[in-house]
BALOBA-1460 file (C-alpha; in Angstrom, 3 decimals):
// residues 281
<rec num="1" residu="m" x="168.978" y="127.037" z="45.001"/>
<rec num="2" residu="a" x="165.519" y="128.475" z="44.518"/>
<rec num="3" residu="v" x="162.630" y="126.099" z="45.007"/>
<rec num="4" residu="h" x="159.840" y="126.462" z="42.482"/>
<rec num="5" residu="s" x="156.418" y="125.167" z="43.357"/>
<rec num="6" residu="a" x="154.702" y="122.935" z="40.831"/>
<rec num="7" residu="p" x="152.009" y="124.549" z="38.686"/>
<rec num="8" residu="p" x="148.428" y="123.717" z="39.627"/>
<rec num="9" residu="p" x="146.818" y="120.733" z="37.827"/>
<rec num="10" residu="w" x="144.457" y="122.959" z="35.820"/>
<rec num="11" residu="q" x="147.417" y="124.855" z="34.398"/>
<rec num="12" residu="l" x="149.062" y="121.631" z="33.254"/>
<rec num="13" residu="a" x="145.804" y="120.412" z="31.670"/>
<rec num="14" residu="i" x="145.314" y="123.648" z="29.749"/>
<rec num="15" residu="a" x="148.968" y="123.645" z="28.633"/>
<rec num="16" residu="r" x="148.547" y="120.151" z="27.190"/>
<rec num="17" residu="i" x="145.384" y="121.169" z="25.363"/>
<rec num="18" residu="e" x="147.029" y="124.347" z="24.060"/>
<rec num="19" residu="g" x="149.888" y="122.242" z="22.709"/>
<rec num="20" residu="a" x="147.547" y="119.767" z="21.024"/>
<rec num="21" residu="l" x="145.152" y="122.221" z="19.347"/>
<rec num="22" residu="p" x="147.379" y="123.252" z="16.408"/>
<rec num="23" residu="f" x="147.601" y="119.601" z="15.364"/>
<rec num="24" residu="i" x="143.988" y="118.455" z="15.539"/>
<rec num="25" residu="s" x="142.219" y="117.529" z="12.318"/>
<rec num="26" residu="n" x="139.170" y="119.306" z="10.944"/>
<rec num="27" residu="e" x="137.074" y="116.291" z="11.900"/>
<rec num="28" residu="l" x="138.288" y="116.375" z="15.496"/>
<rec num="29" residu="a" x="137.737" y="120.133" z="15.663"/>
<rec num="30" residu="e" x="134.149" y="119.598" z="14.514"/>
<rec num="31" residu="c" x="133.544" y="116.910" z="17.144"/>
<rec num="32" residu="l" x="135.181" y="118.952" z="19.886"/>
<rec num="33" residu="a" x="133.045" y="122.007" z="19.161"/>
<rec num="34" residu="l" x="129.874" y="119.891" z="19.347"/>
<rec num="35" residu="a" x="130.949" y="118.221" z="22.592"/>
<rec num="36" residu="t" x="131.897" y="121.603" z="24.068"/>
<rec num="37" residu="l" x="128.469" y="122.975" z="23.198"/>
<rec num="38" residu="r" x="126.842" y="119.987" z="24.879"/>
<rec num="39" residu="r" x="128.927" y="120.512" z="28.023"/>
<rec num="40" residu="l" x="128.116" y="124.235" z="28.121"/>
<rec num="41" residu="w" x="124.406" y="123.438" z="28.072"/>
<rec num="42" residu="r" x="124.832" y="120.886" z="30.870"/>
<rec num="43" residu="v" x="126.457" y="123.508" z="33.102"/>
<rec num="44" residu="h" x="123.843" y="126.068" z="32.059"/>
<rec num="45" residu="a" x="121.040" y="123.682" z="33.031"/>
<rec num="46" residu="r" x="122.598" y="123.094" z="36.450"/>
<rec num="47" residu="h" x="122.447" y="126.810" z="37.164"/>
<rec num="48" residu="g" x="118.661" y="126.425" z="37.253"/>
<rec num="49" residu="t" x="117.863" y="129.106" z="34.708"/>
<rec num="50" residu="f" x="114.702" y="127.472" z="33.360"/>
<rec num="51" residu="a" x="111.376" y="129.046" z="34.161"/>
<rec num="52" residu="k" x="109.136" y="126.023" z="33.717"/>
<rec num="53" residu="g" x="109.018" y="122.585" z="35.212"/>
<rec num="54" residu="p" x="111.108" y="120.807" z="37.873"/>
<rec num="55" residu="s" x="114.703" y="119.872" z="37.226"/>
<rec num="56" residu="n" x="115.185" y="116.387" z="35.781"/>
<rec num="57" residu="p" x="118.039" y="114.507" z="34.069"/>
<rec num="58" residu="s" x="116.803" y="115.242" z="30.553"/>
<rec num="59" residu="d" x="117.187" y="118.978" z="31.235"/>
<rec num="60" residu="e" x="120.953" y="118.521" z="31.061"/>
<rec num="61" residu="e" x="121.005" y="116.691" z="27.707"/>
<rec num="62" residu="l" x="121.081" y="119.383" z="25.044"/>
<rec num="63" residu="m" x="119.107" y="117.725" z="22.271"/>
<rec num="64" residu="l" x="116.654" y="115.892" z="24.561"/>
<rec num="65" residu="s" x="115.800" y="118.736" z="26.927"/>
<rec num="66" residu="p" x="112.099" y="119.653" z="27.022"/>
<rec num="67" residu="h" x="113.063" y="123.326" z="27.426"/>
<rec num="68" residu="a" x="112.856" y="124.148" z="23.716"/>
<rec num="69" residu="a" x="112.572" y="127.932" z="24.002"/>
<rec num="70" residu="e" x="115.410" y="128.148" z="26.507"/>
<rec num="71" residu="r" x="117.594" y="125.958" z="24.276"/>
<rec num="72" residu="q" x="116.821" y="128.143" z="21.257"/>
<rec num="73" residu="d" x="117.842" y="131.305" z="23.131"/>
<rec num="74" residu="f" x="120.979" y="129.622" z="24.503"/>
<rec num="75" residu="l" x="122.086" y="128.351" z="21.095"/>
<rec num="76" residu="s" x="121.308" y="131.696" z="19.485"/>
<rec num="77" residu="w" x="123.442" y="133.545" z="22.036"/>
<rec num="78" residu="i" x="126.327" y="131.122" z="21.495"/>
<rec num="79" residu="a" x="125.990" y="131.564" z="17.723"/>
<rec num="80" residu="r" x="126.318" y="135.354" z="18.135"/>
<rec num="81" residu="t" x="129.155" y="135.511" z="20.646"/>
<rec num="82" residu="a" x="131.355" y="132.405" z="20.381"/>
<rec num="83" residu="s" x="134.353" y="131.557" z="18.233"/>
<rec num="84" residu="p" x="133.552" y="130.531" z="14.634"/>
<rec num="85" residu="a" x="133.804" y="126.798" z="15.350"/>
<rec num="86" residu="l" x="131.543" y="126.913" z="18.393"/>
<rec num="87" residu="a" x="129.126" y="129.295" z="16.687"/>
<rec num="88" residu="k" x="128.869" y="126.862" z="13.770"/>
<rec num="89" residu="a" x="128.099" y="124.004" z="16.178"/>
<rec num="90" residu="a" x="125.298" y="126.070" z="17.729"/>
<rec num="91" residu="k" x="123.827" y="126.760" z="14.285"/>
<rec num="92" residu="v" x="123.925" y="123.043" z="13.458"/>
<rec num="93" residu="a" x="122.016" y="122.289" z="16.671"/>
<rec num="94" residu="l" x="119.446" y="124.966" z="15.823"/>
<rec num="95" residu="a" x="119.043" y="123.510" z="12.339"/>
<rec num="96" residu="a" x="118.545" y="120.039" z="13.786"/>
<rec num="97" residu="k" x="115.711" y="121.374" z="15.938"/>
<rec num="98" residu="n" x="114.280" y="123.302" z="12.966"/>
<rec num="99" residu="q" x="114.688" y="126.571" z="14.852"/>
<rec num="100" residu="s" x="115.955" y="129.940" z="13.700"/>
<rec num="101" residu="e" x="118.173" y="132.253" z="15.717"/>
<rec num="102" residu="s" x="116.374" y="134.323" z="18.335"/>
<rec num="103" residu="v" x="117.207" y="137.376" z="20.412"/>
<rec num="104" residu="s" x="116.076" y="137.218" z="24.029"/>
<rec num="105" residu="a" x="116.203" y="140.042" z="26.561"/>
<rec num="106" residu="f" x="116.937" y="137.322" z="29.123"/>
<rec num="107" residu="y" x="120.489" y="137.230" z="27.737"/>
<rec num="108" residu="d" x="121.075" y="140.967" z="28.175"/>
<rec num="109" residu="v" x="122.779" y="140.176" z="31.470"/>
<rec num="110" residu="a" x="125.122" y="137.745" z="29.680"/>
<rec num="111" residu="d" x="125.926" y="140.428" z="27.096"/>
<rec num="112" residu="l" x="126.680" y="142.830" z="29.954"/>
<rec num="113" residu="a" x="128.982" y="140.317" z="31.644"/>
<rec num="114" residu="l" x="130.789" y="139.647" z="28.363"/>
<rec num="115" residu="g" x="131.261" y="143.369" z="27.758"/>
<rec num="116" residu="q" x="132.702" y="143.826" z="31.238"/>
<rec num="117" residu="l" x="135.145" y="140.983" z="30.667"/>
<rec num="118" residu="d" x="136.230" y="142.292" z="27.269"/>
<rec num="119" residu="a" x="136.885" y="145.691" z="28.835"/>
<rec num="120" residu="i" x="139.693" y="144.279" z="30.991"/>
<rec num="121" residu="l" x="141.205" y="141.948" z="28.401"/>
<rec num="122" residu="p" x="143.925" y="141.096" z="27.692"/>
<rec num="123" residu="g" x="145.276" y="140.389" z="31.130"/>
<rec num="124" residu="n" x="148.724" y="139.240" z="32.149"/>
<rec num="125" residu="d" x="147.447" y="136.599" z="34.536"/>
<rec num="126" residu="p" x="144.184" y="134.766" z="33.757"/>
<rec num="127" residu="v" x="143.282" y="134.040" z="37.372"/>
<rec num="128" residu="s" x="143.838" y="137.618" z="38.539"/>
<rec num="129" residu="t" x="141.942" y="138.934" z="35.526"/>
<rec num="130" residu="l" x="138.962" y="136.686" z="36.160"/>
<rec num="131" residu="l" x="138.902" y="137.406" z="39.879"/>
<rec num="132" residu="e" x="138.999" y="141.140" z="39.157"/>
<rec num="133" residu="w" x="136.118" y="140.728" z="36.727"/>
<rec num="134" residu="i" x="134.129" y="138.547" z="39.139"/>
<rec num="135" residu="a" x="134.581" y="141.108" z="41.912"/>
<rec num="136" residu="a" x="133.340" y="143.872" z="39.590"/>
<rec num="137" residu="s" x="130.407" y="141.701" z="38.477"/>
<rec num="138" residu="r" x="129.462" y="141.002" z="42.062"/>
<rec num="139" residu="s" x="129.549" y="144.660" z="43.072"/>
<rec num="140" residu="d" x="127.609" y="145.659" z="39.950"/>
<rec num="141" residu="g" x="124.659" y="143.622" z="41.179"/>
<rec num="142" residu="r" x="123.231" y="142.890" z="37.736"/>
<rec num="143" residu="s" x="125.358" y="139.882" z="36.790"/>
<rec num="144" residu="t" x="124.300" y="136.374" z="37.763"/>
<rec num="145" residu="a" x="126.305" y="133.169" z="37.987"/>
<rec num="146" residu="w" x="124.883" y="131.601" z="34.834"/>
<rec num="147" residu="a" x="125.579" y="134.754" z="32.795"/>
<rec num="148" residu="a" x="129.112" y="135.127" z="34.164"/>
<rec num="149" residu="s" x="129.802" y="131.451" z="33.547"/>
<rec num="150" residu="l" x="128.723" y="131.682" z="29.902"/>
<rec num="151" residu="a" x="130.627" y="134.931" z="29.355"/>
<rec num="152" residu="a" x="133.855" y="133.482" z="30.761"/>
<rec num="153" residu="a" x="133.464" y="130.378" z="28.596"/>
<rec num="154" residu="m" x="133.291" y="132.539" z="25.473"/>
<rec num="155" residu="r" x="136.813" y="133.868" z="26.054"/>
<rec num="156" residu="p" x="139.182" y="130.852" z="26.152"/>
<rec num="157" residu="q" x="141.910" y="133.176" z="24.832"/>
<rec num="158" residu="l" x="142.375" y="134.172" z="28.459"/>
<rec num="159" residu="f" x="144.217" y="130.873" z="28.740"/>
<rec num="160" residu="g" x="145.990" y="130.951" z="25.382"/>
<rec num="161" residu="l" x="143.357" y="128.835" z="23.619"/>
<rec num="162" residu="e" x="142.569" y="131.157" z="20.723"/>
<rec num="163" residu="a" x="143.112" y="128.528" z="18.033"/>
<rec num="164" residu="g" x="140.701" y="125.880" z="19.230"/>
<rec num="165" residu="p" x="136.984" y="125.078" z="19.164"/>
<rec num="166" residu="v" x="136.839" y="124.944" z="22.950"/>
<rec num="167" residu="a" x="135.335" y="126.688" z="25.952"/>
<rec num="168" residu="l" x="135.924" y="126.316" z="29.671"/>
<rec num="169" residu="a" x="132.476" y="125.442" z="30.989"/>
<rec num="170" residu="g" x="131.691" y="126.200" z="34.628"/>
<rec num="171" residu="l" x="134.384" y="128.761" z="35.415"/>
<rec num="172" residu="v" x="132.020" y="130.800" z="37.597"/>
<rec num="173" residu="p" x="130.051" y="128.707" z="40.091"/>
<rec num="174" residu="r" x="127.353" y="130.557" z="42.013"/>
<rec num="175" residu="s" x="129.460" y="130.462" z="45.195"/>
<rec num="176" residu="l" x="132.102" y="132.688" z="43.557"/>
<rec num="177" residu="l" x="129.632" y="135.552" z="43.295"/>
<rec num="178" residu="q" x="128.377" y="135.016" z="46.835"/>
<rec num="179" residu="t" x="131.564" y="134.805" z="48.869"/>
<rec num="180" residu="l" x="133.028" y="137.967" z="50.390"/>
<rec num="181" residu="d" x="136.435" y="136.701" z="51.480"/>
<rec num="182" residu="e" x="139.366" y="136.853" z="49.068"/>
<rec num="183" residu="q" x="140.949" y="133.558" z="50.164"/>
<rec num="184" residu="p" x="137.785" y="131.429" z="49.794"/>
<rec num="185" residu="r" x="137.137" y="133.105" z="46.454"/>
<rec num="186" residu="t" x="140.653" y="132.182" z="45.253"/>
<rec num="187" residu="t" x="140.199" y="128.607" z="46.465"/>
<rec num="188" residu="l" x="136.794" y="128.307" z="44.841"/>
<rec num="189" residu="h" x="138.142" y="129.662" z="41.578"/>
<rec num="190" residu="s" x="141.038" y="127.207" z="41.588"/>
<rec num="191" residu="s" x="138.550" y="124.379" z="42.089"/>
<rec num="192" residu="a" x="136.341" y="125.671" z="39.269"/>
<rec num="193" residu="l" x="139.350" y="125.950" z="36.950"/>
<rec num="194" residu="s" x="140.347" y="122.375" z="37.702"/>
<rec num="195" residu="a" x="136.854" y="121.079" z="36.960"/>
<rec num="196" residu="a" x="136.582" y="123.138" z="33.758"/>
<rec num="197" residu="s" x="139.996" y="122.114" z="32.425"/>
<rec num="198" residu="d" x="139.385" y="118.462" z="33.314"/>
<rec num="199" residu="g" x="136.079" y="118.578" z="31.431"/>
<rec num="200" residu="m" x="137.722" y="120.093" z="28.376"/>
<rec num="201" residu="a" x="140.520" y="117.518" z="28.444"/>
<rec num="202" residu="a" x="137.971" y="114.709" z="28.780"/>
<rec num="203" residu="d" x="136.038" y="116.001" z="25.753"/>
<rec num="204" residu="l" x="139.215" y="116.214" z="23.683"/>
<rec num="205" residu="a" x="140.208" y="112.643" z="24.567"/>
<rec num="206" residu="a" x="136.703" y="111.269" z="23.971"/>
<rec num="207" residu="m" x="136.265" y="113.008" z="20.619"/>
<rec num="208" residu="h" x="139.696" y="111.842" z="19.478"/>
<rec num="209" residu="k" x="138.516" y="108.273" z="20.082"/>
<rec num="210" residu="v" x="135.312" y="109.028" z="18.157"/>
<rec num="211" residu="v" x="137.257" y="110.205" z="15.099"/>
<rec num="212" residu="v" x="139.686" y="107.279" z="15.219"/>
<rec num="213" residu="r" x="136.857" y="104.765" z="15.580"/>
<rec num="214" residu="g" x="134.889" y="106.359" z="12.779"/>
<rec num="215" residu="n" x="137.894" y="106.272" z="10.451"/>
<rec num="216" residu="e" x="138.522" y="102.624" z="11.269"/>
<rec num="217" residu="v" x="134.931" y="101.449" z="10.867"/>
<rec num="218" residu="l" x="133.724" y="103.742" z="8.092"/>
<rec num="219" residu="g" x="136.932" y="104.306" z="6.156"/>
<rec num="220" residu="g" x="135.875" y="102.014" z="3.297"/>
<rec num="221" residu="l" x="132.726" y="103.919" z="2.425"/>
<rec num="222" residu="y" x="132.440" y="105.873" z="-0.801"/>
<rec num="223" residu="a" x="133.679" y="109.441" z="-0.630"/>
<rec num="224" residu="s" x="130.249" y="111.087" z="-0.800"/>
<rec num="225" residu="s" x="128.805" y="109.129" z="2.129"/>
<rec num="226" residu="t" x="127.492" y="111.271" z="4.979"/>
<rec num="227" residu="a" x="127.816" y="108.409" z="7.474"/>
<rec num="228" residu="p" x="131.152" y="109.622" z="8.957"/>
<rec num="229" residu="q" x="129.775" y="113.122" z="9.494"/>
<rec num="230" residu="a" x="126.578" y="111.679" z="10.986"/>
<rec num="231" residu="w" x="128.641" y="109.572" z="13.390"/>
<rec num="232" residu="r" x="130.571" y="112.647" z="14.519"/>
<rec num="233" residu="l" x="127.343" y="114.618" z="14.969"/>
<rec num="234" residu="l" x="125.714" y="111.930" z="17.084"/>
<rec num="235" residu="a" x="128.822" y="111.347" z="19.193"/>
<rec num="236" residu="g" x="129.496" y="115.034" z="19.755"/>
<rec num="237" residu="l" x="126.074" y="116.654" z="19.892"/>
<rec num="238" residu="g" x="124.087" y="113.795" z="21.388"/>
<rec num="239" residu="p" x="120.936" y="111.825" z="20.516"/>
<rec num="240" residu="l" x="119.041" y="112.905" z="17.392"/>
<rec num="241" residu="t" x="115.923" y="111.657" z="15.662"/>
<rec num="242" residu="r" x="116.121" y="110.790" z="11.981"/>
<rec num="243" residu="a" x="114.423" y="114.086" z="11.111"/>
<rec num="244" residu="e" x="116.878" y="116.055" z="13.288"/>
<rec num="245" residu="l" x="119.827" y="114.194" z="11.791"/>
<rec num="246" residu="a" x="118.539" y="114.974" z="8.290"/>
<rec num="247" residu="r" x="118.254" y="118.696" z="9.045"/>
<rec num="248" residu="a" x="121.665" y="118.815" z="10.734"/>
<rec num="249" residu="l" x="123.281" y="117.113" z="7.730"/>
<rec num="250" residu="g" x="121.254" y="119.016" z="5.165"/>
<rec num="251" residu="v" x="119.913" y="115.821" z="3.565"/>
<rec num="252" residu="t" x="116.505" y="114.212" z="3.142"/>
<rec num="253" residu="k" x="114.942" y="112.148" z="5.897"/>
<rec num="254" residu="r" x="115.195" y="109.104" z="3.631"/>
<rec num="255" residu="t" x="118.942" y="109.635" z="3.291"/>
<rec num="256" residu="a" x="119.238" y="110.062" z="7.046"/>
<rec num="257" residu="s" x="117.410" y="106.757" z="7.534"/>
<rec num="258" residu="r" x="119.889" y="105.036" z="5.215"/>
<rec num="259" residu="v" x="122.756" y="106.617" z="7.134"/>
<rec num="260" residu="y" x="121.281" y="105.325" z="10.401"/>
<rec num="261" residu="t" x="121.064" y="101.813" z="8.931"/>
<rec num="262" residu="t" x="124.708" y="101.982" z="7.870"/>
<rec num="263" residu="l" x="125.844" y="103.120" z="11.307"/>
<rec num="264" residu="e" x="123.651" y="100.583" z="13.087"/>
<rec num="265" residu="q" x="124.972" y="97.702" z="10.993"/>
<rec num="266" residu="v" x="128.567" y="98.454" z="11.975"/>
<rec num="267" residu="g" x="127.705" y="98.830" z="15.657"/>
<rec num="268" residu="l" x="128.185" y="102.557" z="16.062"/>
<rec num="269" residu="v" x="124.630" y="103.535" z="17.006"/>
<rec num="270" residu="r" x="121.340" y="102.229" z="18.325"/>
<rec num="271" residu="l" x="117.877" y="103.604" z="19.000"/>
<rec num="272" residu="d" x="116.848" y="104.722" z="22.484"/>
<rec num="273" residu="l" x="114.061" y="102.999" z="24.401"/>
<rec num="274" residu="s" x="111.430" y="105.145" z="22.694"/>
<rec num="275" residu="g" x="112.645" y="103.987" z="19.295"/>
<rec num="276" residu="k" x="112.916" y="107.583" z="18.110"/>
<rec num="277" residu="a" x="116.321" y="108.992" z="19.016"/>
<rec num="278" residu="i" x="119.576" y="107.636" z="17.580"/>
<rec num="279" residu="i" x="122.312" y="107.207" z="20.169"/>
<rec num="280" residu="a" x="126.050" y="106.837" z="19.559"/>
<rec num="281" residu="i" x="127.454" y="103.783" z="21.356"/>
């Protein structure tokens, strides 16, 4: 009898997500896209791509980061290259910050990496395809880890995830572009895949709880209330001021203040220590 080895954990995680995606609600899809965007920025910040200032914890929080220009360029690139759901989430974040889409030459290298990946898609085996692409990117000399990581995240269809508002953040750690040996590169990639799939699964589980909790707590509100959408925005995208929440929702600041009061009264949000940003709890 033939003995078949068990599939790696990342493969099982992605298979579960692939099976769940056709059944998620529009509300969960919205939350998941926002949470995915937030995770992509966190990984992007850890690559150290910012030109000004030392690294600090707020760099990694999308809507609180002091790197406004870098965030604008990042969100604009996502809006141009991602799936419709993720692109919409990026546009919502830009609207919240009262920023328009920009085009930065800094992202030319990410466009190059994405073009190189598209040139070899579709592939029969996602790992082999990505390793082939990474090897070509490394020999090309123009690609960098942050650009390759973003490009790979924009193509979840490599793993059969065409239908969902998801991205695998962190598929290309810097060490993958630096190592010369095939075996360490394969090991590193397996580790990166595990971390990326675990992160995606964690976002899906967390946002499912957000939607369920919102439905339970806010289900009795009148149909035109924006409180449920505001709750999903805050839970998925992260802390927002009243003005940012108003712009993201497309309502007046006064309406956003009333929405905050509603959410605060039912225990879904609070203000941060500065008293400015609204935090989902």
